[in-house]
Structures are given as C-alpha cells and as structure tokens.
N, C-alpha and C positions, 0 to 999 in steps of 0.2 A: 395428505399434505407432506412436501417435501422437507428435508432436514432444514434447509436455511430458511424456510417461512417458519418452523416452528420457533428458530431462534429470533429472528425479527419480525414476525407477524404478517398476515397476509398483504397489507397494503403498503409495509415499509419498503422504500427502497433508499440504497445509499447514495449520498450525493456525492460523486468523485469529484466534484467542483469545488468543493470546502475543504480548509483545513481545520485543524484543532489546535491552532497555536494561540497563545495569548499576547497581544502587543505589549503588555505592560510586565510579561515574565522574560528570563533570559535563557537562552538555549546553547548546550555545548556542540558545536560545530562538528565533533569526532563522534561522540557517541548519542546524540539529539536528546540527552536527559534535560528535562525542564528544571529550572531554578526560580527563585524568586529574584526580584529586580536588584537587591542589594548584594546579591553573591556575585563574584567577579571571575572564579577559576571554578573548572569541574571538579567535584570531589573524587570523582572516578578515574579519569585521566589526567587531569591537571591542566586542560586546554582552557584558553581564555574565553570567556562565553561570549556570545552575540546576542544582541536584543531580540526580542519578539518580532518588530517590524523587519529585521534583517533576515530572521529565520522563515518568516512568511514570504518574502522576497526571492529566498533560495526556494523554498517548496513550489512556488509559482514558476519559477524558471524549469525545474525539473519535471514539473507537471506539463508544461509547454513542450518538453523536450519528449517526453512519454508520448503524449498525444501527437506530435509530428511524426514520430518513428511508428505509431500504430502497434500491431501486435508482433512485431519483429523482436526476435529475442536476442539478445546480444551476449558475448562473453562475461561482459561486467555485470549481468543482470542477475539478481537472486531467484533462483527457480524452486517452486516448491513441486513435489512430483507426488501426483495421487496416482495409484496404479489402478483402480477400478471404481466406478461408480455410475449411477443413473445420469444420463446426459443433462436433463435439466438441473441436477444436483451440481454438476461439475460446473455448468456455465454459472449458476449463482456463485459458486465459490471463486470461479474466474473473476468476477466482478468485485468480490470484496478483495481477494489478495491483489487485483490490478490497481484498485484503489489506494493500496498502501505501497504501491510502486514495485510490486514483485510481478514479474512477467508470467505469463501463462499461454500454454496451447494446449489443445484437446485434440487427440488423435485417437483412431481406433487401435485395440488391441490386436497384435499380429495374430492373424487367424480368426479374428472376430468379423462380425457382420458389419461393423461401421456403422448400424443404424442407429445406435444410441440404445 
C-alpha cells in the first residue's frame, strides 16, 4: 500500500473542484487567515478582511486560471521539490499539492531509468 493511501484510505480521492471556505466567515486577502464574521481586520498583518463569498470567488478565479494553464509551471508558482520517490507516490503527492495551488512536475533523475 502506498504512502498516500495509508493517509487517505484506499477509496478516498481529493476533490480538487471544491474549496473549504465558509461563506459566513471573513478572510485576509494577504495571508488567507480565516476569521469570524464580526472581525474586520487581520490580527497578523492588519489587512482589511474580505467576505467568505468574495474569498470563494477569488478561489474560483484562481482555480480556473490554474486549470487553463494546465501543468505549466511559472516563475510566480510555489514549487515543492521532492528529490526521490516511487512514481505512484509522487503522482499522488502531485494531486494533493496541485489541489492546494502548488505547481508540480515529475521528471526522471539524471542518470536514472526514467521508468518510475
């Protein structure tokens, strides 16, 4: 059993089309911290908070942009580097980090067989 199956179980799959934002909460547009509805400014950075509805709209826009871009990694993307692993585990990890908006690419190690 692969590493990610141990964590998520054999039948579980992450749904990359859903978000975890609450429409009744408020969010910091700078650091993405979640607050209760009555809070107006971020305690961490001082930014004015946006509504849950506005945060969901921003997430949908970012998600559509990511999907339109495909697997292309740009200079502004956050990239997680995994040096070695089994191909099936790297693909599972890629699905998870991609759902979080982190770009990923799987490539063969220099001098490796490239077959996974």
